[in-house]
MARBA-3410 file (N, C-alpha, C, O; in Angstrom, 1 decimal):
157
153.0,128.6,112.3,153.1,127.9,110.9,153.6,129.4,110.2,153.2,130.5,110.4 ~ 154.5,129.0,109.4,154.8,131.1,108.9,154.5,130.4,107.3,154.4,129.3,107.0 ~ 154.6,131.5,106.6,154.5,131.4,105.1,155.5,130.8,104.5,155.3,130.4,103.4 ~ 157.1,130.6,105.2,158.2,130.0,104.6,157.9,128.7,104.9,158.2,128.0,103.9 ~ 157.4,128.1,105.8,157.1,126.5,105.9,156.4,126.0,105.2,156.7,125.0,104.5
155.3,126.6,105.2,154.2,126.2,103.9,155.0,126.3,102.1,154.8,125.6,101.1 ~ 155.9,127.4,102.2,156.3,127.4,101.1,157.6,126.3,101.0,158.2,126.3,99.9 ~ 157.9,125.5,101.7,158.9,124.5,101.9,158.3,123.0,100.8,158.9,122.2,99.9 ~ 157.3,123.1,101.2,156.4,121.9,100.7,156.5,122.4,98.5,156.9,121.7,97.6 ~ 156.1,123.6,98.6,156.4,123.9,97.0,157.6,124.3,96.5,158.0,124.3,95.3
158.5,124.6,97.8,160.4,124.2,97.4,160.8,122.7,96.7,161.6,122.3,95.9 ~ 159.7,122.0,97.6,160.0,120.2,97.1,159.4,119.9,95.8,160.1,119.2,95.1 ~ 158.8,120.1,95.6,157.9,120.3,94.0,158.6,120.8,92.9,158.3,120.2,91.9 ~ 159.7,122.0,93.0,160.7,123.1,92.4,161.6,121.8,92.5,161.9,121.5,91.3 ~ 162.0,121.3,93.0,163.1,120.4,93.2,162.8,119.0,92.2,163.4,118.5,91.3
161.6,118.6,92.8,161.4,117.2,91.7,161.6,117.7,90.6,162.6,117.2,89.9 ~ 160.9,118.6,90.0,160.8,119.1,88.9,162.5,119.3,88.1,162.9,118.8,87.1 ~ 163.0,120.0,88.8,164.4,120.4,88.2,165.2,119.1,88.0,166.0,119.1,87.1 ~ 165.0,117.7,89.0,165.6,116.9,89.0,165.0,115.9,87.8,165.7,115.0,87.3 ~ 164.0,115.9,87.5,163.3,115.5,86.1,163.8,116.1,85.0,163.7,115.6,83.9
164.2,116.9,85.1,164.8,117.8,83.9,166.2,117.7,83.7,166.7,117.8,82.5 ~ 166.9,117.2,85.0,168.0,116.6,84.6,168.3,115.3,84.2,169.2,115.1,83.4 ~ 167.6,114.6,84.7,167.2,113.3,83.9,167.5,113.4,82.4,168.4,113.1,81.7 ~ 165.8,114.2,82.2,166.2,114.1,80.4,166.9,114.3,80.1,167.3,113.6,79.2 ~ 167.7,115.7,80.3,169.0,116.5,79.9,169.9,115.0,79.5,170.3,114.7,78.4
170.2,114.4,80.6,171.0,114.0,80.7,170.9,112.9,79.5,171.6,112.8,78.5 ~ 169.8,112.1,79.9,169.4,110.8,79.1,169.2,111.6,77.6,169.4,110.7,76.8 ~ 169.0,112.5,76.9,169.7,113.1,75.7,170.6,113.1,75.2,170.8,113.1,73.9 ~ 171.7,113.1,76.4,173.3,112.9,75.7,173.4,111.7,75.5,174.6,111.5,75.4 ~ 172.9,110.9,75.5,172.8,109.5,74.8,173.1,109.2,73.9,172.6,110.0,73.1
173.9,108.4,73.2,174.1,108.2,71.5,173.1,106.8,70.6,172.9,106.6,69.5 ~ 172.3,106.1,72.2,172.0,104.9,71.4,169.9,105.3,71.4,169.0,104.5,71.6 ~ 169.9,106.7,71.2,168.3,106.8,71.1,168.2,107.2,70.1,169.0,107.8,69.4 ~ 166.6,106.4,69.7,166.0,106.4,68.1,165.1,107.6,68.3,164.4,107.9,69.3 ~ 165.4,108.2,67.1,164.7,109.8,66.8,163.3,109.7,67.4,163.1,110.8,67.9
162.1,108.6,67.6,161.6,108.7,68.4,161.3,109.0,69.8,160.6,109.8,70.4 ~ 162.2,108.2,70.1,162.9,108.6,71.7,163.2,109.6,72.5,163.0,110.0,73.6 ~ 163.9,110.3,71.1,165.0,111.5,71.5,163.6,112.8,71.6,163.5,113.5,72.5 ~ 162.8,112.7,70.4,161.5,113.2,70.6,161.3,113.5,72.0,161.7,114.4,72.8 ~ 160.2,112.5,72.0,159.7,112.5,73.4,160.3,112.5,74.4,159.5,112.7,75.4
162.0,112.3,74.8,162.4,112.8,76.0,162.8,114.4,76.1,163.3,114.9,77.1 ~ 162.4,115.3,74.7,162.9,116.4,74.5,161.7,117.1,75.5,161.9,117.7,76.5 ~ 160.4,116.7,74.6,159.2,117.3,75.4,159.1,117.0,76.6,159.0,117.9,77.4 ~ 159.1,115.8,77.1,159.1,115.9,79.1,160.4,116.7,79.2,160.3,117.4,80.2 ~ 161.4,116.8,78.6,162.0,117.7,79.6,161.6,119.0,79.8,161.7,119.6,80.8
161.3,119.3,78.7,160.5,120.8,78.3,159.5,120.9,79.3,159.5,121.9,80.0 ~ 158.7,120.0,79.4,157.4,120.0,80.4,158.1,120.4,81.7,158.0,121.5,82.2 ~ 158.8,119.6,82.0,159.5,119.6,83.6,160.1,121.5,83.8,159.9,122.2,84.8 ~ 160.9,121.9,82.5,161.1,123.0,82.9,159.8,124.2,83.5,159.8,125.0,84.4 ~ 158.7,123.8,82.3,157.4,124.3,82.2,156.9,124.5,83.6,156.8,125.6,84.1
156.6,123.0,84.4,156.2,122.9,85.7,156.9,123.3,86.8,156.4,123.8,87.8 ~ 158.3,123.2,86.7,159.2,124.3,87.3,158.5,125.5,87.8,158.0,125.8,88.9 ~ 158.6,126.1,86.4,157.8,127.5,86.3,156.6,128.0,87.1,156.4,128.9,87.9 ~ 155.7,126.7,86.7,154.7,127.2,87.2,154.6,126.9,89.2,153.8,127.6,89.8 ~ 155.2,126.0,89.8,155.5,125.9,91.0,156.5,127.5,91.5,156.4,128.0,92.6
157.2,128.0,90.6,158.0,129.0,91.0,156.9,129.9,91.1,156.8,130.5,92.2 ~ 156.0,130.1,90.2,155.2,131.2,90.3,154.1,130.7,91.4,153.4,131.6,91.8 ~ 153.9,129.7,91.8,152.7,129.9,92.7,153.4,129.8,94.3,152.6,129.9,95.2 ~ 154.7,129.6,94.4,155.4,129.8,95.6,155.5,131.5,95.8,155.5,132.0,96.9 ~ 155.5,132.1,94.8,155.8,133.5,94.8,154.4,134.1,95.3,154.3,135.2,95.6
153.2,133.0,95.3,151.7,134.0,95.2,150.8,133.7,96.1,149.8,134.3,96.4 ~ 151.5,132.2,96.7,151.0,131.6,97.9,150.7,132.5,99.5,151.6,133.1,100.1 ~ 149.6,132.3,99.7,149.2,133.2,101.2,149.2,132.2,102.2,149.5,131.0,102.0 ~ 148.9,132.6,103.1,148.8,131.7,104.5,147.4,130.8,104.5,147.1,130.1,105.4 ~ 146.6,130.9,103.2,145.4,130.2,103.4,144.9,128.9,102.6,143.9,128.2,102.6
146.7,129.1,101.5,146.4,128.1,100.7,146.5,126.8,101.0,145.9,126.0,100.4 ~ 147.3,126.6,102.0,147.2,125.0,102.1,147.0,125.3,104.0,147.3,126.1,104.8 ~ 146.1,123.7,103.9,145.0,123.4,105.1,145.9,123.8,106.7,147.0,123.7,107.2 ~ 145.2,124.2,106.9,145.7,124.4,108.7,145.2,123.6,109.4,145.9,123.5,110.4 ~ 144.4,123.0,109.4,143.7,121.5,110.2,144.3,120.8,110.5,143.9,120.0,111.4
145.5,120.6,110.1,146.5,119.4,110.3,147.7,120.1,111.3,148.0,121.2,111.7 ~ 148.3,118.4,111.3,149.8,118.8,112.5,150.8,119.6,111.5,151.7,118.8,111.1 ~ 150.8,120.7,111.0,151.7,121.2,109.8,153.3,120.2,110.0,153.7,119.7,109.0 ~ 154.0,120.0,111.2,154.9,119.4,111.3,154.8,118.2,110.6,155.4,117.9,109.5 ~ 154.2,117.7,111.0,153.5,115.6,110.4,153.1,116.0,108.8,153.3,115.0,108.1
152.7,116.9,108.2,152.5,116.9,107.2,153.6,117.7,106.3,153.5,117.7,105.0 ~ 154.4,118.2,106.7,155.8,118.6,106.1,156.8,117.7,106.3,157.9,117.8,105.7 ~ 156.6,116.3,107.5,157.5,115.6,107.5,157.1,114.5,106.5,157.9,113.9,105.8 ~ 155.8,114.4,106.5,155.0,113.4,105.3,155.9,113.9,103.9,156.8,113.2,103.5 ~ 155.5,115.0,103.4,155.5,115.4,102.0,157.4,115.0,102.0,157.8,114.1,101.2
158.1,115.4,102.8,159.8,115.3,102.9,160.1,113.9,102.8,161.2,113.6,102.4 ~ 159.2,113.1,103.1,159.8,111.4,103.4,159.5,111.0,102.0,160.3,110.2,101.4 ~ 158.1,111.6,101.1,158.0,111.1,99.8,159.2,111.6,98.8,160.0,111.0,98.1 ~ 159.0,112.5,99.1,160.6,113.0,98.4,161.9,112.7,98.7,162.9,112.9,98.1 ~ 161.8,112.3,99.9,163.3,111.8,100.0,163.4,110.0,99.3,164.4,109.3,99.1
162.3,109.5,99.1,162.5,108.2,98.4,161.8,108.5,96.9,161.2,107.6,96.3 ~ 161.9,109.6,96.5,161.5,109.6,95.4,163.0,109.5,94.2,164.0,110.2,94.2 ~ 162.6,108.3,93.4,163.7,108.0,92.4,164.9,108.9,91.8,166.1,108.8,91.4 ~ 164.1,109.9,92.1,165.6,111.4,91.1,165.8,112.3,92.8,166.0,113.6,92.8 ~ 165.6,111.6,93.9,166.1,112.5,95.1,167.1,113.5,94.9,167.1,114.7,95.3
167.9,112.9,94.4,169.6,113.9,94.4,169.8,114.2,93.1,169.8,113.2,92.4 ~ 170.1,115.5,92.3,170.4,115.6,91.0,171.3,114.9,90.6,171.1,114.6,89.4 ~ 172.3,114.3,91.0,173.4,113.4,91.1,172.5,111.7,90.8,172.7,111.0,89.8 ~ 172.0,111.5,91.5,170.8,110.2,91.1,170.2,110.1,89.4,170.2,109.1,88.7 ~ 169.8,111.5,89.2,168.9,111.5,88.6,170.1,111.7,86.7,169.8,111.5,85.6
171.4,112.1,87.2,172.5,112.0,86.0,172.6,110.7,85.9,172.2,110.1,84.9 ~ 173.2,109.9,86.9,173.6,108.5,86.7,172.3,107.8,86.4,172.5,107.1,85.3 ~ 171.6,107.6,86.7,170.4,106.8,86.2,170.5,106.9,85.0,170.8,105.8,84.5 ~ 170.4,108.3,84.0,170.6,108.4,82.9,172.1,108.2,81.9,172.3,108.1,80.7 ~ 172.7,108.2,83.0,174.0,107.3,82.0,174.1,106.4,82.0,174.7,106.0,81.0
173.6,105.5,83.0,174.2,103.9,83.3,173.5,103.4,83.1,173.9,102.2,83.3 ~ 172.1,103.3,82.6,170.8,102.8,82.1,171.7,101.9,80.9,172.5,102.3,80.1 ~ 171.2,100.2,81.1,171.7,99.7,80.2,171.1,99.5,78.8,171.9,99.0,78.0 ~ 169.9,99.9,78.5,169.7,100.6,77.1,168.3,101.6,77.7,167.9,102.0,78.8 ~ 167.8,101.7,76.3,166.7,102.8,76.1,165.2,102.4,76.9,164.2,103.1,77.1
165.4,100.7,77.2,164.4,100.1,78.1,164.5,100.7,79.3,163.7,101.5,79.8 ~ 165.8,100.1,80.2,165.9,101.0,81.3,165.7,102.6,81.6,165.4,103.2,82.6 ~ 166.2,103.0,79.9,166.0,104.3,80.6,164.4,104.9,80.8,164.1,105.7,81.7 ~ 163.6,104.3,79.8,162.2,104.8,80.2,161.5,104.1,81.3,160.6,104.7,81.9 ~ 161.9,102.7,81.7,161.8,102.2,83.0,162.0,103.6,83.9,161.1,104.3,84.3
163.6,103.7,84.1,163.6,104.8,85.2,162.4,106.0,85.1,161.7,106.2,86.1 ~ 162.2,106.8,83.8,161.5,107.7,83.4,160.2,107.3,83.8,159.6,108.2,84.3 ~ 159.8,106.2,83.8,157.8,106.2,84.1,157.8,106.1,85.5,156.8,106.4,86.1 ~ 159.2,105.5,86.3,159.1,105.3,87.7,159.3,106.9,88.7,158.9,107.3,89.7 ~ 160.2,107.5,87.8,160.1,109.2,88.1,158.7,109.8,88.1,158.2,110.5,89.1
157.9,109.6,86.9,156.7,110.4,86.9,156.0,109.6,87.7,155.3,110.4,88.1 ~ 155.6,108.5,88.3,155.0,108.0,89.1,155.2,108.6,90.5,154.3,109.3,91.0 ~ 156.4,108.5,91.3,156.8,109.0,92.1,156.1,110.5,92.2,155.5,111.0,93.1 ~ 156.4,111.1,91.2,156.1,112.7,91.0,154.0,112.8,91.3,153.4,113.5,92.0 ~ 153.8,111.9,90.6,151.9,112.0,91.0,151.9,111.5,92.3,151.0,112.0,92.9
152.7,110.5,93.1,152.5,110.2,94.7,152.5,111.5,95.1,151.4,111.8,95.4 ~ 153.5,112.5,95.1,153.8,113.5,95.6,152.6,114.7,95.4,151.8,114.9,96.4 ~ 152.5,115.3,94.4,151.2,115.8,93.8,149.3,115.0,94.4,148.2,115.5,94.8 ~ 149.7,114.1,94.3,148.5,113.5,95.2,148.1,113.8,96.6,147.1,114.1,97.2 ~ 149.4,113.7,97.0,149.8,113.8,98.5,149.5,115.3,98.6,149.3,115.9,99.7
149.5,115.8,97.8,149.7,117.6,98.1,148.6,118.3,98.3,148.4,119.3,99.0 ~ 147.7,117.5,97.4,146.9,118.0,97.3,145.7,117.8,98.7,144.7,118.5,98.8 ~ 146.0,116.8,99.6,145.2,116.6,100.6,145.6,118.4,101.6,144.6,118.8,102.2 ~ 146.7,119.1,101.7,146.6,119.9,102.3,146.6,121.7,101.8,146.8,122.8,102.4 ~ 146.0,121.3,100.3,145.4,122.3,99.8,144.0,122.7,99.9,143.2,121.8,99.9
143.5,124.0,100.1,142.1,124.3,100.2,141.7,125.3,99.2,140.6,125.5,98.9 ~ 142.9,126.0,98.5,142.6,127.2,97.3,142.3,126.4,96.3,142.9,125.4,96.0 ~ 141.1,126.9,95.8,140.6,126.1,94.5,141.4,126.2,93.6,141.8,125.1,93.1 ~ 141.9,127.6,92.9,143.2,127.8,92.1,144.3,126.7,92.3,144.7,126.1,91.3 ~ 144.8,126.4,93.6,146.2,126.1,93.7,145.5,124.8,93.4,146.0,124.4,92.3
144.3,123.8,93.8,143.8,122.9,93.7,144.2,122.8,92.0,145.2,122.1,91.9 ~ 143.7,123.1,91.2,143.3,123.1,89.8,144.8,123.4,89.0,144.9,123.1,87.8 ~ 146.0,123.8,89.8,147.0,123.9,88.8,147.4,122.3,89.4,147.3,121.4,88.5 ~ 147.7,122.0,90.5,147.9,120.7,90.8,147.1,119.4,90.2,147.5,118.3,90.4 ~ 145.8,119.6,89.6,145.1,119.1,88.7,146.0,118.9,87.0,146.3,117.9,86.3
146.0,119.6,87.0,146.5,120.3,85.9,148.0,119.6,85.5,148.2,119.0,84.5 ~ 148.7,119.8,86.3,150.2,119.1,86.6,150.3,117.6,86.5,151.2,117.0,86.0 ~ 149.0,117.0,87.5,149.0,115.5,87.9,148.7,115.1,86.3,149.4,114.2,85.7 ~ 147.5,116.0,85.5,147.4,114.7,84.4,148.6,115.0,83.0,149.0,114.3,82.0 ~ 149.1,116.5,83.4,150.8,116.3,82.8,151.3,115.4,82.9,151.0,114.7,82.0
152.2,114.9,83.8,152.6,113.8,84.5,152.0,112.5,83.9,152.7,111.8,83.2 ~ 150.5,112.0,84.0,149.8,111.1,83.2,150.4,110.8,81.9,151.1,109.8,81.6 ~ 150.0,111.8,81.3,150.4,111.9,80.0,151.8,112.0,79.6,152.0,111.9,78.4 ~ 153.1,112.1,80.5,154.2,111.2,80.7,154.1,110.1,80.7,154.6,109.4,79.8 ~ 153.7,109.6,81.7,153.6,107.7,81.5,153.0,107.1,80.3,153.7,106.3,79.7
151.6,107.7,79.8,151.7,107.4,78.8,152.3,107.4,77.3,152.0,106.6,76.5 ~ 153.2,108.4,77.2,153.7,108.7,76.1,155.2,107.8,76.3,155.8,107.3,75.3 ~ 155.6,107.7,77.5,156.7,106.8,77.7,156.5,105.3,77.1,157.2,104.8,76.2 ~ 155.2,104.5,78.1,154.6,103.2,77.8,154.3,103.1,76.3,154.4,102.1,75.6 ~ 154.0,104.4,75.9,153.8,104.1,73.7,155.5,103.5,73.6,155.7,102.4,73.0
156.3,104.4,74.1,157.9,103.8,73.5,158.0,102.1,74.0,158.2,101.3,73.1 ~ 157.9,101.8,74.8,158.2,100.4,75.3,157.4,99.5,74.0,157.4,98.3,74.0
END
């Protein structure tokens, strides 16, 4: 197991946050948003950038002991990649198209909620491979933030 292989999972987390930012940023270009929706989407967009920065910092600090070594690393990596590949915004182009092509604000919010749920699944799964307490706390913080995002979005509905 190399340091780079372990950082692949952190890179997946960074990519997910970047794609979330792309979705929210493109959603904010729509003309059919009311002020409350625009305000919440702006907050969520900015949170995605903050999460990305947290994971980039984690990537730079991660060491050989931060991810579990008692499991088959190739299997773990495959599992995490499969979660990412089924993520609603796996590609930035998907995020852009979903933001632009949503029939209405309700559809836009539904896509955003699905994104947040997919992200929570990824981070809960990632916790299985983490044994460093500080990293676990970071993941718990991000998971709690994603739950807050879902609550904010559900309030818009």
